[in-house]
C-alpha positions as CSV (number, residue, x, y, z in Angstrom):
1,M,-48.5,14.0,-28.1
2,T,-51.4,16.5,-28.1
3,T,-52.8,18.1,-25.3
4,S,-55.8,15.8,-25.2
5,S,-53.6,12.7,-25.6
6,A,-51.4,13.7,-22.8
7,A,-54.3,14.4,-20.5
8,S,-55.7,11.1,-21.6
9,A,-52.3,9.4,-20.6
10,V,-52.6,10.8,-17.2
11,S,-56.1,9.9,-16.6
12,T,-55.6,6.3,-17.4
13,D,-53.4,6.1,-14.2
14,N,-56.3,5.9,-11.9
15,T,-54.3,5.9,-8.8
16,A,-52.3,9.0,-9.9
17,T,-55.4,11.1,-10.9
18,S,-57.1,10.1,-7.7
19,T,-54.3,10.9,-5.3
20,T,-52.5,13.7,-7.2
21,P,-54.8,15.8,-9.5
22,V,-53.3,17.5,-12.4
23,S,-53.5,21.2,-12.1
24,I,-53.1,23.3,-15.3
25,A,-54.3,26.9,-14.0
26,S,-51.7,29.4,-13.6
27,N,-51.3,30.8,-10.1
28,T,-49.3,33.9,-11.1
29,S,-50.6,37.3,-11.1
30,A,-49.6,37.6,-14.8
31,G,-52.0,34.8,-15.4
32,A,-54.7,36.6,-13.5
33,A,-54.1,39.7,-15.4
34,G,-54.4,38.1,-18.8
35,G,-50.8,36.7,-19.2
36,S,-50.1,32.9,-18.9
37,V,-53.3,30.7,-18.7
38,I,-51.7,27.4,-18.0
39,D,-48.9,26.6,-15.4
40,V,-46.9,24.8,-18.2
41,S,-43.9,23.7,-15.8
42,S,-46.2,22.2,-13.3
43,L,-48.3,20.5,-15.7
44,V,-45.5,18.9,-17.7
45,S,-43.9,17.8,-14.4
46,Q,-47.1,16.0,-13.3
47,L,-47.5,14.4,-16.7
48,V,-44.1,13.1,-16.9
49,A,-44.1,11.8,-13.3
50,A,-47.4,10.1,-13.9
51,T,-45.9,8.4,-17.2
52,Q,-42.6,7.4,-15.6
53,A,-43.8,6.2,-12.2
54,P,-45.2,2.8,-13.1
55,Q,-42.3,1.8,-15.4
56,Q,-39.8,3.0,-12.8
57,A,-41.5,1.0,-10.1
58,I,-40.9,-2.2,-12.0
59,I,-37.3,-1.4,-12.7
60,T,-36.7,-0.5,-8.9
61,A,-38.4,-3.8,-7.8
62,Q,-36.3,-5.9,-10.2
63,T,-33.1,-3.9,-9.2
64,T,-33.7,-4.6,-5.4
65,A,-34.4,-8.3,-6.1
66,V,-31.1,-8.6,-8.1
67,T,-29.2,-6.6,-5.5
68,T,-30.4,-8.8,-2.7
69,N,-29.5,-12.0,-4.6
70,L,-26.1,-10.6,-5.3
71,S,-25.5,-9.8,-1.6
72,A,-26.8,-13.4,-0.7
73,L,-24.5,-15.0,-3.2
74,G,-21.6,-12.9,-1.6
75,T,-22.6,-14.4,1.8
76,L,-22.6,-18.0,0.4
77,K,-19.2,-17.5,-1.3
78,S,-17.7,-16.2,2.0
79,A,-19.2,-18.9,4.1
80,L,-17.7,-21.6,1.7
81,S,-14.3,-19.9,1.5
82,T,-14.0,-19.4,5.4
83,F,-15.0,-23.2,5.9
84,Q,-12.5,-24.3,3.2
85,S,-9.7,-22.6,5.2
86,A,-10.4,-25.2,8.0
87,L,-10.0,-28.1,5.7
88,T,-6.5,-27.4,4.8
89,S,-5.2,-29.1,8.0
90,L,-7.2,-32.3,7.1
91,S,-7.7,-32.6,3.4
92,T,-4.4,-34.1,2.4
93,P,-2.3,-37.0,3.9
94,S,0.6,-34.8,4.8
95,A,-1.6,-33.1,7.3
96,F,-1.5,-36.2,9.2
97,N,2.3,-36.9,8.9
98,E,3.2,-34.7,12.0
99,Q,5.0,-36.6,14.7
100,T,5.7,-35.8,18.3
101,A,8.9,-36.6,20.2
102,T,8.5,-37.3,24.0
103,P,11.6,-37.7,26.2
104,S,11.4,-39.9,29.2
105,D,13.2,-37.3,31.3
106,P,12.8,-33.6,29.9
107,T,15.4,-32.4,32.3
108,A,18.1,-34.4,30.5
109,F,17.0,-33.6,26.9
110,T,14.0,-32.2,24.9
111,A,13.1,-33.4,21.5
112,S,11.1,-32.5,18.5
113,A,10.0,-34.5,15.5
114,S,9.3,-33.7,11.8
115,A,7.1,-35.7,9.4
116,D,10.2,-37.8,8.5
117,A,10.6,-39.3,11.9
118,V,9.7,-43.0,12.4
119,S,7.4,-44.0,15.2
120,G,9.2,-46.0,18.0
121,T,11.0,-45.6,21.3
122,Y,14.7,-45.2,21.2
123,S,17.2,-45.3,24.2
124,V,19.2,-42.2,24.8
125,A,22.5,-42.0,26.9
126,I,24.3,-38.8,27.4
127,S,27.7,-38.9,28.8
128,Q,29.0,-35.4,28.0
129,L,27.6,-32.1,27.1
130,A,29.1,-29.8,24.5
131,T,30.9,-26.8,26.2
132,A,32.6,-23.6,25.1
133,Q,36.0,-22.6,26.0
134,Q,36.7,-19.9,28.4
135,L,40.1,-18.3,29.5
136,L,41.1,-16.1,32.4
137,S,44.3,-14.2,31.9
138,G,46.8,-13.6,34.6
139,P,46.6,-10.3,36.7
140,V,47.7,-7.0,35.2
141,A,49.3,-4.7,37.6
142,G,47.8,-1.1,37.6
143,G,44.3,-2.4,37.0
144,S,42.0,-2.4,33.9
145,S,43.1,1.0,32.8
146,A,46.8,0.4,32.9
147,A,48.6,0.7,29.3
148,L,49.9,-2.4,27.9
149,G,51.5,-0.9,24.8
150,A,50.5,-0.2,21.2
151,G,50.3,-3.0,18.6
152,S,47.7,-5.4,17.6
153,L,46.1,-8.8,18.8
154,T,45.1,-11.5,16.4
155,L,42.5,-13.7,18.0
156,T,41.5,-17.0,16.4
157,L,38.2,-18.9,17.1
158,G,38.8,-22.4,15.7
159,T,40.2,-21.6,12.3
160,T,38.8,-18.1,11.9
161,P,41.1,-15.2,12.9
162,F,40.4,-11.5,13.3
163,T,42.6,-8.7,14.3
164,V,42.2,-5.7,16.6
165,T,44.4,-2.6,16.5
166,L,45.5,-1.0,19.7
167,S,47.0,2.5,20.3
168,A,47.6,4.7,23.3
169,S,43.8,5.3,23.4
170,N,42.8,1.7,23.9
171,D,45.8,-0.4,24.9
172,S,44.4,-1.1,28.5
173,L,42.4,-4.3,29.3
174,E,39.3,-2.1,29.2
175,G,40.2,-0.8,25.7
176,I,41.3,-4.3,24.6
177,A,37.8,-5.9,25.7
178,A,36.0,-3.1,23.9
179,A,37.9,-3.5,20.7
180,I,37.4,-7.3,20.6
181,N,33.5,-7.1,21.4
182,S,33.0,-4.5,18.7
183,A,35.2,-6.0,15.8
184,S,32.8,-6.6,12.9
185,D,34.7,-9.7,11.8
186,N,34.6,-11.3,15.3
187,P,33.5,-15.0,14.7
188,G,32.3,-15.4,18.2
189,I,34.7,-14.3,21.1
190,S,33.4,-12.2,23.9
191,A,35.7,-10.3,26.3
192,T,35.2,-8.7,29.7
193,V,37.4,-7.4,32.5
194,I,37.2,-8.9,36.0
195,N,39.0,-6.9,38.8
196,G,40.5,-8.7,41.8
197,T,42.7,-7.9,44.7
198,D,45.7,-9.2,42.6
199,G,44.9,-6.9,39.6
200,A,42.7,-6.8,36.5
201,H,42.0,-9.9,34.3
202,L,40.8,-10.3,31.0
203,L,38.1,-13.1,30.5
204,L,37.8,-14.5,27.0
205,S,34.7,-16.7,26.2
206,S,33.8,-18.5,23.1
207,T,30.2,-18.2,22.2
208,Q,30.4,-21.5,20.3
209,T,30.6,-24.9,21.9
210,G,32.7,-27.9,20.5
211,L,36.2,-29.2,20.6
212,A,37.1,-27.4,17.5
213,N,36.1,-23.9,18.6
214,T,39.3,-23.2,20.7
215,I,40.6,-19.7,21.3
216,A,44.1,-18.5,20.4
217,V,45.7,-15.0,20.9
218,S,48.9,-13.7,19.2
219,A,50.3,-10.2,20.1
220,D,52.2,-8.0,17.8
221,E,53.6,-4.9,19.5
222,T,54.7,-2.0,17.5
223,D,56.2,0.2,20.1
224,G,59.1,-2.0,21.1
225,G,57.3,-3.0,24.4
226,T,56.5,-6.4,25.7
227,G,53.2,-5.5,27.7
228,L,50.8,-7.0,25.1
229,S,52.7,-10.4,25.2
230,V,51.0,-11.2,28.5
231,L,47.9,-11.9,26.5
232,N,49.5,-14.5,24.3
233,Y,47.7,-17.9,24.2
234,G,48.0,-20.9,22.0
235,T,49.7,-24.3,21.4
236,G,52.8,-24.4,23.6
237,S,51.9,-21.1,25.1
238,T,49.3,-21.6,27.8
239,A,50.9,-20.1,30.9
240,N,49.3,-16.7,30.5
241,Y,45.8,-18.0,31.1
242,T,43.9,-20.2,33.3
243,L,41.5,-22.7,31.5
244,Q,38.1,-21.9,33.2
245,S,36.2,-24.1,30.9
246,A,37.4,-26.6,28.2
247,A,35.9,-26.7,24.6
248,Q,34.4,-30.2,24.2
249,D,32.0,-31.9,22.1
250,A,28.8,-33.6,23.3
251,A,29.0,-37.3,23.6
252,F,25.9,-39.4,23.6
253,S,24.4,-42.6,22.1
254,I,21.0,-43.5,20.7
255,A,20.0,-47.1,20.7
256,G,23.5,-47.9,21.8
257,V,25.2,-46.2,18.7
258,P,27.8,-43.5,20.0
259,Y,27.8,-40.1,18.5
260,T,29.4,-36.8,19.0
261,S,28.4,-33.2,18.2
262,P,30.0,-29.8,18.6
263,S,26.6,-28.5,19.6
264,N,24.0,-29.6,22.2
265,T,21.3,-29.2,19.7
266,V,21.5,-32.3,17.4
267,S,19.4,-32.8,14.4
268,D,21.5,-35.3,12.3
269,A,21.8,-38.4,14.7
270,L,18.2,-39.8,14.5
271,D,16.3,-39.2,11.2
272,G,13.6,-36.5,11.6
273,V,14.4,-35.9,15.3
274,T,16.1,-32.9,16.9
275,L,17.5,-33.4,20.4
276,T,18.5,-30.6,22.7
277,L,20.9,-32.0,25.3
278,L,20.5,-30.5,28.8
279,D,22.4,-32.9,31.2
280,T,24.2,-36.2,31.3
281,T,22.1,-39.2,32.0
282,P,23.1,-41.7,34.8
283,A,24.0,-45.2,33.7
284,I,22.3,-48.1,35.3
285,T,23.9,-51.5,35.7
286,G,22.0,-54.7,35.6
287,T,22.7,-58.4,36.1
288,G,21.1,-61.3,34.8
289,T,21.3,-65.0,35.1
290,G,20.0,-67.8,32.7
291,T,19.3,-71.5,32.5
292,G,22.6,-71.8,30.6
293,T,26.1,-71.9,31.9
294,G,26.9,-68.3,32.4
295,N,25.9,-65.1,34.1
296,G,26.0,-61.6,32.5
297,T,26.2,-58.0,33.5
298,G,25.8,-54.8,31.5
299,T,25.1,-51.1,31.7
300,G,22.4,-49.1,30.1
301,T,20.2,-46.1,30.5
302,G,16.7,-45.7,31.6
303,D,16.3,-42.5,29.3
304,S,14.5,-42.8,26.1
305,V,12.7,-40.8,23.4
306,T,9.3,-42.0,22.1
307,I,8.3,-40.9,18.5
308,G,4.7,-41.1,17.7
309,N,1.7,-39.7,15.7
310,D,0.7,-36.1,16.7
311,T,-2.8,-37.0,17.8
312,S,-3.2,-33.9,19.8
313,T,-2.8,-31.5,16.9
314,V,-5.0,-33.7,14.8
315,S,-7.6,-33.7,17.5
316,T,-7.4,-30.0,17.6
317,N,-7.7,-29.7,13.8
318,I,-10.8,-31.9,13.8
319,Q,-12.4,-29.7,16.4
320,S,-11.8,-26.7,14.4
321,F,-13.2,-28.3,11.2
322,V,-16.4,-29.1,13.3
323,T,-16.5,-25.4,14.6
324,A,-15.9,-23.9,11.1
325,Y,-18.7,-26.3,9.6
326,N,-21.3,-25.1,12.2
327,T,-20.5,-21.5,11.3
328,M,-20.9,-22.2,7.6
329,Q,-24.1,-24.3,8.1
330,S,-25.7,-21.7,10.1
331,A,-25.2,-19.1,7.4
332,L,-26.4,-21.4,4.7
333,A,-29.5,-22.2,6.7
334,T,-30.3,-18.6,7.2
335,L,-30.0,-18.0,3.4
336,G,-32.5,-20.7,2.7
337,S,-34.8,-20.2,5.7
338,Y,-38.5,-19.3,6.0
339,D,-40.0,-17.9,9.2
340,A,-43.7,-19.0,9.3
341,S,-44.6,-16.7,12.1
342,T,-43.5,-13.6,10.1
343,G,-43.9,-14.9,6.6
344,T,-40.2,-13.9,6.0
345,A,-38.1,-16.0,3.6
346,G,-34.4,-16.0,3.4
347,P,-32.9,-14.4,0.3
348,M,-32.0,-17.8,-1.4
349,M,-35.0,-20.0,-0.1
350,G,-35.6,-22.5,-2.9
351,N,-32.6,-21.3,-4.9
352,P,-31.2,-24.3,-6.7
353,I,-27.7,-23.0,-6.3
354,L,-27.8,-23.1,-2.5
355,T,-29.8,-26.4,-2.4
356,G,-27.1,-28.0,-4.7
357,V,-24.4,-27.0,-2.4
358,Q,-26.1,-28.1,0.7
359,N,-26.8,-31.6,-0.8
360,E,-23.2,-31.9,-2.0
361,I,-21.9,-31.0,1.5
362,Q,-24.4,-33.6,3.2
363,E,-23.3,-36.3,0.7
364,A,-19.6,-35.8,1.8
365,L,-20.6,-35.8,5.5
366,N,-22.3,-39.2,5.0
367,S,-19.4,-40.8,3.2
368,V,-18.1,-44.2,4.1
369,V,-14.3,-44.3,3.5
370,G,-12.6,-47.7,3.6
371,T,-13.4,-50.8,5.5
372,S,-12.1,-50.2,9.0
373,T,-14.0,-49.7,12.1
374,Y,-13.4,-46.0,11.7
375,N,-14.8,-45.3,8.4
376,T,-17.6,-42.7,8.9
377,L,-17.8,-39.6,10.9
378,P,-20.1,-41.0,13.7
379,S,-17.5,-43.8,14.1
380,V,-14.9,-41.3,15.3
381,G,-17.4,-39.4,17.4
382,I,-18.7,-36.7,15.0
383,T,-22.5,-36.7,14.9
384,Q,-25.1,-34.4,13.4
385,N,-27.6,-32.7,15.4
386,S,-31.3,-32.1,14.5
387,D,-30.4,-28.5,13.4
388,G,-27.8,-29.6,11.1
389,S,-24.7,-28.7,13.2
390,L,-22.0,-31.2,14.2
391,S,-20.9,-32.3,17.7
392,V,-17.7,-34.1,18.7
393,N,-17.5,-36.7,21.4
394,T,-13.8,-36.1,22.4
395,S,-13.4,-39.5,24.2
396,T,-14.6,-41.5,21.1
397,L,-12.3,-39.4,19.0
398,Q,-9.3,-39.9,21.0
399,T,-9.9,-43.6,21.1
400,A,-10.1,-43.7,17.4
401,L,-6.9,-41.7,17.0
402,T,-5.1,-44.0,19.4
403,S,-6.4,-47.2,18.1
404,N,-6.1,-46.6,14.4
405,F,-4.6,-43.3,13.4
406,E,-4.2,-44.4,9.8
407,A,-7.9,-45.1,9.4
408,V,-8.7,-41.7,10.8
409,S,-6.3,-40.1,8.5
410,Q,-8.0,-41.9,5.5
411,L,-11.6,-40.9,6.6
412,F,-10.6,-37.3,6.3
413,S,-7.6,-37.0,3.7
414,G,-8.0,-40.1,1.6
415,S,-8.8,-39.8,-2.2
416,N,-12.4,-39.9,-1.2
417,G,-12.1,-38.7,2.4
418,V,-14.5,-36.4,3.8
419,A,-12.4,-33.3,4.0
420,A,-10.8,-34.1,0.5
421,Q,-14.3,-34.3,-1.0
422,L,-15.4,-31.1,0.7
423,N,-12.3,-29.2,-0.4
424,S,-12.8,-30.5,-4.1
425,Q,-16.5,-29.7,-4.2
426,I,-15.9,-26.1,-2.8
427,N,-13.1,-25.6,-5.4
428,T,-15.5,-26.7,-8.2
429,E,-18.3,-24.4,-7.1
430,L,-16.1,-21.3,-6.5
431,S,-14.0,-21.9,-9.7
432,S,-14.3,-19.6,-12.7
433,D,-16.7,-22.0,-14.5
434,G,-18.5,-23.1,-11.4
435,S,-22.2,-22.8,-10.8
436,I,-21.9,-20.1,-8.2
437,T,-19.6,-18.1,-10.5
438,D,-22.2,-18.6,-13.4
439,Y,-25.0,-17.4,-11.2
440,G,-23.1,-14.4,-10.2
441,Q,-22.4,-13.4,-13.6
442,T,-26.1,-13.7,-14.6
443,L,-27.1,-11.5,-11.7
444,T,-24.4,-8.9,-12.6
445,S,-25.7,-8.9,-16.3
446,Q,-29.3,-8.4,-15.0
447,N,-28.1,-5.7,-12.8
448,N,-26.3,-3.9,-15.8
449,A,-29.5,-4.3,-18.0
450,L,-31.6,-2.7,-15.4
451,A,-29.2,0.1,-15.1
452,T,-29.4,0.5,-18.9
453,Q,-33.2,0.6,-18.7
454,T,-33.2,3.3,-16.1
455,T,-30.9,5.3,-18.2
456,A,-33.1,4.8,-21.3
457,L,-36.2,5.6,-19.3
458,D,-34.7,8.9,-18.1
459,A,-33.9,9.8,-21.5
460,Q,-37.4,9.0,-22.8
461,M,-38.9,11.1,-20.0
462,S,-36.5,14.0,-20.9
463,A,-37.7,13.9,-24.4
464,L,-41.4,13.8,-23.2
465,S,-40.8,16.6,-21.0
466,A,-39.4,18.8,-23.8
467,S,-42.2,17.8,-26.2
468,L,-45.0,18.5,-23.7
469,T,-43.4,21.7,-22.6
470,Q,-43.2,22.8,-26.3
471,Q,-46.9,21.8,-27.0
472,Y,-48.4,23.3,-23.9
473,S,-46.3,26.5,-24.3
474,S,-47.8,27.0,-27.7
475,L,-51.3,26.3,-26.4
476,N,-50.7,28.8,-23.6
477,T,-49.8,31.3,-26.2
478,L,-52.8,30.7,-28.2
479,L,-55.0,30.9,-25.0
480,S,-53.4,34.1,-23.8
481,S,-54.1,35.5,-27.3
482,L,-57.7,34.5,-27.3
483,Q,-58.0,35.8,-23.7
484,S,-56.7,39.3,-24.9
485,T,-59.2,39.2,-28.0
486,S,-62.0,38.3,-25.5
487,S,-61.0,41.2,-23.2
488,Y,-60.9,43.6,-26.2
489,L,-64.3,42.5,-27.5
490,T,-66.0,42.8,-24.0
491,Q,-64.6,46.4,-23.8
492,A,-65.8,47.2,-27.3
493,F,-69.2,46.0,-26.7
494,A,-69.4,47.8,-23.5
495,S,-68.5,51.2,-25.3
496,L,-71.4,50.9,-27.8
497,P,-74.1,53.5,-27.4
498,T,-77.2,52.4,-25.8
499,V,-80.3,52.0,-28.1
500,Q,-83.2,54.0,-26.7
501,G,-86.5,52.5,-27.3
502,T,-89.7,54.5,-28.4
503,P,-91.7,55.8,-25.5
504,S,-95.1,54.1,-25.4
505,A,-98.1,56.3,-26.0
């Protein structure tokens, strides 16, 4: 580019030349004294800036638009993902399989049910609770610290034995109790010392209930004494202890079928139901007469457990679905909004990706599923407001769940159920080959291309700057030379003798 062409390039930008005039005169003392005539650095800087500005403005505007769209797309993806998490508890039939177990008398037993439980009411009669054995030894004279002798004690709980070794340091009741409690292979026997007016007693308690979990104690004395033998207990040798509590199984019946259990927590008597027995149930006796030839009497129980659909949890999940939908709907509405008073548009207003997603969601919400009374969202109390949000009539919903639980389940979780459709749609949109992902990849490519353009423009301006600097430096040298020549000639002419004219007569 020549000097004239560079200047011409600047002058074509009317805005630049009218607001920021290009200055070429040197402001240095050297320039004033005949050195540099042109301020090359300032001139080149202004020329390059004027050339770069319009191109950079276009790139910057496009980059801002792409960045805004990427941010808006991220908001859309986040809103859909968050809403989808609320669909998990409604989009599959298994989500509606949870059952509740309600005892008629929760002071006698409590109950819980899994999805395998069968709905119905079952009588429960508890005649005996499972208990753990507890033994109290006879008194030991001398108290809890009196030595009984060295050796060992082998204790057995049910069929599992363990041994504690005793020496002079721990052969008292206190030492024995500590050794039992700290034994690493102790299957479940706890020991404590009770001091009485008659002496010290060793109290052994099983931590496991059930008839099979009885305690046995066998002493093996190594010092020739007989002190440890007062702690022996087993079949045929029970005189050393008082039975405080017997080991026994729980005995109960469900629907008249008897059952026993070593534990008061029973999960294998009624399919899918876990009972926790707390107290025995009183039997009731009834009599009856008939038109026939005989009378009858019988006993029964007024206690029962009722297994049914977990409508409470499902109702809560549906409420959560509505709340999550409203949050998502608000986010999507903001993305596609337009404020006429301010003339401000949402970042995705008119974007086909957003409108496509909104149309699919609306189509799912308007689905008719099945032929029952409860085959649409409004039929179960879920209606759409003028702003697009949803509302729930809890009374209508509860009536639907109580009247036809299966229909409500199908409405949400069937193959074409509302929640199932929404979940499938969101999966498709967010998948690696979905429209949202494709659009995101397009925006990312555009952003990368704009970054490449910026880099290329910077390189072009660097080259232009170098070229102009070289040209104007050469021109500056020439002008400086001419200025020196002009100064020399001026001085030379000034030193010439003055020509005197002939005086007039």
